C-alpha positions in Angstrom: -0.1 -0.1 0.0 3.2 2.2 0.9 4.4 1.8 -2.5 1.3 1.8 -4.3 0.8 5.7 -2.5 4.5 6.6 -3.3 4.3 5.8 -6.8 1.3 7.9 -7.0 3.1 11.1 -5.6 5.9 10.2 -7.4 4.2 10.7 -10.6 1.1 13.2 -9.5 -1.5 10.6 -10.2 -4.0 11.7 -7.5 -6.1 13.9 -10.3 -5.9 11.0 -12.1 -7.1 8.9 -9.5 -10.3 11.4 -9.1 -10.6 11.8 -12.7 -10.8 7.7 -12.9 -13.5 7.5 -10.2 -15.6 10.3 -12.2 -15.5 8.5 -15.4 -15.7 4.7 -14.4 -17.9 5.4 -11.1 -19.8 8.6 -10.9 -21.0 9.2 -14.6 -22.2 5.5 -15.5 -24.4 5.9 -12.1 -25.5 9.3 -12.4 -26.3 9.1 -16.4 -28.5 7.3 -18.3 -27.0 5.0 -21.4 -27.9 7.9 -24.6 -26.1 10.4 -22.2 -23.0 8.1 -21.2 -22.7 7.2 -25.1 -22.2 11.0 -25.7 -19.7 11.1 -23.0 -18.1 8.4 -24.5 -18.0 10.2 -27.8 -16.3 13.2 -25.8 -13.8 11.2 -24.3 -12.6 10.0 -27.9 -11.7 13.8 -28.6 -9.7 13.7 -25.5 -7.0 11.5 -26.9 -6.6 14.6 -29.1 -6.1 16.7 -26.4 -3.8 14.8 -24.6 -1.8 14.6 -27.5 -1.7 18.3 -28.1 -0.4 18.6 -24.5 2.4 16.6 -25.5 3.2 18.3 -28.6 2.0 21.5 -28.0 2.5 22.2 -24.1 5.7 20.4 -23.6 7.1 20.3 -27.2 5.8 24.2 -28.2 4.9 22.7 -31.5 1.3 23.8 -32.3 -0.6 21.5 -34.8 -3.5 22.8 -36.2 -4.5 19.5 -38.1 -5.0 16.7 -35.7 -8.3 15.9 -36.9 -6.2 14.0 -39.8 -4.8 11.7 -37.5 -7.9 11.6 -36.0 -10.1 10.9 -38.9 -7.3 8.3 -40.2 -7.9 6.4 -37.4 -11.2 6.3 -37.5 -11.4 5.5 -41.3 -9.0 2.4 -40.6 -11.7 0.8 -38.2 -14.4 2.1 -40.5 -13.3 0.2 -43.0 -13.0 -3.2 -41.3 -16.6 -2.7 -39.8 -17.8 -1.5 -43.0 -16.5 -4.9 -44.8 -18.1 -7.0 -42.2 -21.3 -5.4 -43.0 -21.0 -6.0 -46.9 -21.0 -9.6 -47.0 -22.8 -11.4 -50.0 -26.0 -12.1 -48.4 -26.5 -8.5 -46.6 -25.7 -6.8 -50.0 -27.4 -9.3 -52.4 -30.0 -6.5 -53.6 -26.7 -4.3 -55.0 -25.6 -4.8 -58.4 -22.1 -6.4 -57.2 -22.9 -8.0 -54.1 -20.0 -8.1 -51.3 -18.8 -4.7 -51.5 -19.7 -1.5 -49.7 -22.9 0.1 -50.7 -21.3 3.2 -51.8 -18.9 1.4 -54.5 -21.9 0.0 -55.5 -23.5 3.4 -56.3 -20.1 4.8 -57.8 -20.2 1.7 -60.4 -17.2 -0.1 -59.1 -17.4 -4.0 -59.7 -14.9 -5.2 -57.1 -13.2 -4.4 -54.1 -9.9 -2.5 -54.4 -7.0 -3.9 -53.9 -5.9 -1.5 -50.6 -9.1 -2.6 -49.1 -8.6 -6.5 -48.6 -6.1 -6.4 -45.9 -8.8 -4.5 -43.9 -10.9 -7.7 -43.8 -8.5 -8.8 -40.8 -9.1 -7.0 -37.5 -5.5 -7.4 -36.1 -4.3 -5.7 -39.4 -7.1 -2.9 -39.0 -6.3 -2.5 -35.1 -2.7 -2.1 -36.2 -3.4 0.5 -38.9 -5.3 2.5 -36.5 -2.3 3.8 -35.0 0.2 3.0 -38.1 -1.5 5.0 -40.6 -1.7 8.0 -38.5 1.6 7.6 -37.2 3.4 7.2 -40.6 1.8 10.1 -41.8 3.1 12.3 -39.1 6.5 11.1 -39.5 6.3 11.8 -43.0 5.2 15.3 -42.5 7.3 16.3 -39.1 10.5 14.5 -40.4 10.3 16.9 -43.6 9.7 20.0 -41.6 11.8 19.5 -38.7 15.2 18.4 -39.8 14.9 21.6 -42.3 13.8 23.5 -39.1 10.4 24.8 -40.1 8.5 25.7 -36.9 6.5 27.9 -35.1 3.3 29.6 -37.2 4.7 28.0 -40.2 4.6 24.7 -38.9 0.8 25.4 -37.9 0.0 26.5 -41.1 1.4 23.8 -43.0 -0.5 21.2 -40.9 -4.2 23.1 -41.5 -3.1 22.6 -45.5 -2.5 19.1 -44.9 -6.0 19.1 -43.1 -7.6 20.4 -46.1 -5.8 18.0 -48.5 -6.9 15.0 -46.9 -10.4 16.3 -46.4 -10.7 17.3 -50.1 -8.9 13.9 -51.2 -11.2 12.0 -49.3 -14.5 13.5 -50.3 -13.2 13.4 -54.0 -12.6 9.6 -53.7 -16.1 9.0 -53.0 -16.2 5.4 -54.8 -13.6 4.2 -52.4 -14.1 6.7 -49.4 -18.0 7.5 -49.3 -17.2 10.5 -50.3 -18.7 13.7 -48.1 -21.3 11.0 -46.7 -18.7 8.8 -44.8 -18.9 5.4 -44.4 -22.0 4.5 -42.3 -24.4 1.8 -41.0 -21.4 0.3 -39.1 -23.3 -2.4 -36.8 -21.2 -5.3 -35.7 -17.7 -6.1 -34.7 -16.9 -9.6 -35.7 -20.4 -10.5 -35.0 -21.0 -8.6 -31.9 -24.0 -5.9 -32.3 -22.3 -2.8 -31.0 -25.6 -1.0 -31.1 -26.9 -2.7 -27.8 -26.9 -1.0 -24.4 -24.9 -3.7 -23.2 -22.3 -3.0 -25.8 -22.3 0.8 -25.5 -21.3 0.2 -21.8 -18.4 -1.8 -22.6 -17.2 0.3 -25.2 -17.6 3.3 -22.9 -15.4 1.4 -20.1 -12.9 0.1 -23.0 -12.6 3.9 -24.1 -12.0 5.1 -20.4 -9.4 2.6 -19.7 -7.3 3.3 -22.6 -7.6 7.0 -22.0 -6.0 6.5 -18.5 -3.5 4.4 -20.3 -2.7 7.2 -22.5 -2.2 9.8 -19.8 0.0 7.4 -17.4 2.3 7.2 -20.6 2.5 10.4 -21.1 3.1 11.4 -17.5 5.7 9.0 -17.9 7.3 10.3 -20.7 6.9 13.8 -19.1 8.7 13.0 -15.9 11.6 11.3 -17.4 14.8 12.8 -19.6 12.5 13.0 -22.7 10.0 15.3 -21.0 12.7 17.4 -19.5 14.6 17.7 -22.8 11.1 18.9 -24.4 10.7 21.4 -22.1 13.8 22.6 -22.4 13.5 22.8 -26.1 10.2 24.3 -25.9 11.7 27.4 -24.0 15.7 27.5 -25.3 16.0 25.3 -28.4 19.2 26.6 -29.7 20.7 25.8 -25.7 19.4 22.1 -26.3 21.0 22.1 -30.0 24.2 23.1 -28.8 24.4 20.6 -26.1 24.5 18.1 -28.4 21.2 16.9 -28.6 19.3 16.5 -32.3 16.0 18.4 -31.7 14.8 17.2 -34.8 14.3 13.7 -33.4 12.7 14.9 -30.3 10.2 17.0 -32.3 9.2 14.0 -34.8 8.5 11.2 -31.8 6.4 13.6 -29.6 4.6 14.2 -33.0 4.1 10.9 -34.0 3.2 10.1 -30.6 0.5 12.4 -30.3 -0.6 11.4 -33.9 -1.3 7.9 -32.7 -3.1 8.8 -29.7 -5.4 10.6 -31.9 -5.9 7.7 -34.3 -6.8 5.5 -31.3 -9.0 8.2 -30.4 -10.7 8.0 -33.9 -11.3 4.4 -33.9 -13.1 4.4 -30.7 -15.4 7.5 -32.0 -15.9 4.9 -35.3 -16.7 1.8 -32.6 -19.0 4.0 -30.4 -20.9 6.3 -32.8 -21.1 3.8 -35.6 -20.1 6.1 -38.7 -17.3 8.3 -39.5 -17.2 11.1 -42.1 -14.9 13.9 -43.8 -16.6 16.4 -41.1 -14.0 15.1 -38.4 -10.7 15.8 -40.8 -10.9 19.3 -41.6 -9.4 22.4 -40.4 -12.5 23.3 -38.1 -12.5 20.1 -36.3 -8.8 20.6 -35.8 -8.9 24.0 -34.7 -11.8 22.6 -31.8 -9.6 19.8 -30.5 -6.9 22.7 -29.7 -9.4 24.5 -28.3 -10.2 21.5 -25.8 -6.5 21.5 -24.6 -6.5 25.3 -24.0 -9.6 25.4 -22.2 -8.3 22.4 -20.1 -4.9 23.5 -19.7 -2.1 22.9 -22.2 0.3 21.8 -19.8 -2.1 19.4 -18.0 -3.0 16.1 -19.3 -5.8 15.6 -16.5 -6.8 19.2 -17.6 -7.2 18.4 -21.2 -9.7 15.6 -20.6 -11.9 18.3 -18.6 -11.5 20.9 -21.0 -12.4 18.4 -23.5 -16.2 17.4 -21.2 -16.5 21.0 -20.6 -16.6 22.4 -24.2 -18.4 19.7 -25.7 -21.0 19.6 -22.8 -21.4 23.0 -23.5 -21.6 22.4 -27.1 -24.6 19.8 -26.2 -26.7 22.3 -23.7 -26.7 25.3 -25.6 -27.0 23.8 -28.9 -30.3 22.0 -26.9 -31.4 24.8 -25.0 -30.8 27.7 -27.4 -30.8 26.7 -30.9 -30.4 30.2 -32.2 -27.9 31.1 -30.1 -25.4 28.5 -29.0 -22.9 29.4 -31.5 -22.5 32.9 -29.6 -22.7 31.2 -26.5 -19.7 28.8 -27.2 -18.0 31.5 -28.5 -18.3 33.6 -25.5 -17.4 30.4 -23.4 -14.1 30.0 -25.6 -13.0 33.8 -25.0 -14.1 34.3 -21.5 -12.3 31.0 -20.1 -9.0 32.1 -22.5 -9.1 35.5 -21.4 -9.8 34.5 -17.5 -7.8 31.9 -17.2 -4.7 31.9 -19.3 -3.5 28.8 -18.2 -7.2 26.9 -18.4 -8.7 25.0 -16.2 -5.3 23.5 -14.6 -4.1 26.7 -14.2 -7.1 28.0 -12.4 -6.7 25.1 -9.8 -2.9 25.4 -9.1 -3.5 29.1 -8.7 -6.5 29.9 -7.2 -8.3 26.2 -6.0 -4.9 24.4 -4.2 -4.2 27.8 -2.6 -7.5 28.6 -0.9 -7.9 24.8 0.1 -4.8 24.9 1.5 -5.0 28.3 4.2 -8.2 26.8 4.8 -6.9 23.6 5.5 -4.4 25.0 7.9 -6.9 27.7 9.8 -9.2 24.9 10.3 -6.7 22.5 12.2 -7.8 20.6 15.4 -7.2 23.2 18.0 -5.1 25.6 15.9 -6.9 28.7 17.1 -6.6 27.6 20.6 -3.1 26.7 20.6 -2.4 30.2 19.0 -4.1 32.2 21.9 -2.7 30.0 24.5 1.2 30.5 22.7 3.0 33.6 24.1 3.8 35.7 22.2 7.4 35.2 20.7 10.4 38.0 21.1 10.8 40.2 18.0 14.3 38.9 17.2 13.0 35.4 17.5 10.1 35.9 14.9 10.0 33.3 12.2 9.0 34.3 8.7 5.6 32.8 7.9 5.4 32.7 4.1 7.4 31.2 1.6 8.4 34.3 0.0 9.7 35.7 3.6 11.3 32.3 4.3 13.1 32.3 1.1 14.5 36.3 1.6 15.3 34.7 5.3 17.5 32.3 3.8 19.4 34.8 1.3 19.8 37.4 4.3 21.8 34.6 6.0 
């Protein structure tokens, strides 16, 4: 027990424990299956927000195209599910049975060769991570090795998001076009539309999300995390110290892409479709907002930011259908102006100090001891604040 407590303190995982209790216990007990499924959809976006904490908050590299990797992971899973739903019996009314319906509508007569490997679930699961990571490696290696960064890299990632969106929509016969891939019902014969399946998929998503946070926290507390912070603040000093800065940036960018791909795959499983509307520039910028609202330096804060923004979007759109866009804009502007470091910054700068002072002030017998104790001599007075303690040491 002591070893577990020490491990939690070392990696500062107390907030993660609270998040786990909230997601795994409180929300399933408090919400019906429809609302819980919505929360599960929100949590798939949190994978992208966690990746942005690593690549933007720690690495100092702002990416405005993370929706590309989210979409690629989702499409990799959707291709397997669509092939399973397109067996010859289910598609016997088509001109060409055994191929997805959108291919038949576009007059394709056989399954394209690059679709064939996605008949295998293990291959599809591997592609969920490998395809986004490979694209991220190509982009980041080409850019970072040439020392392209800052706003230029952000614009390039936006351009990639636009290109991929246009490509998916244009190749309608192979990708489903603007409608995407729909009517995804089963996973290896298991009906994913039942209530029990939705509960299982929700808990799988929570488990993967918690695992992703633990992995990223482990990276942050190691040498790589220290170097990422150093590169963010003083990149030239790290380079002059003998480190290849580009390799570390490539690594963290690929890590963020892999996490985004996992989130996209879980989105496809829980929602039952995937379309290019989750790949373009607008969803990519929204995903940056999730990390900014939660706190771009906090992994757990990014999850709370994702939940808050999406819950606000759902509530405002249901209650104020004509004004919800303005209300969402007000939420974004208000949070970022009032709390530049997001919800995590608010927690660290306001809530934690208030709670510590309140706990010390209400300690058992503290007031009585203070009244009973004799007043100390002026020369023996000890500094009571952290600032005065530091000044006292400097004077000594």
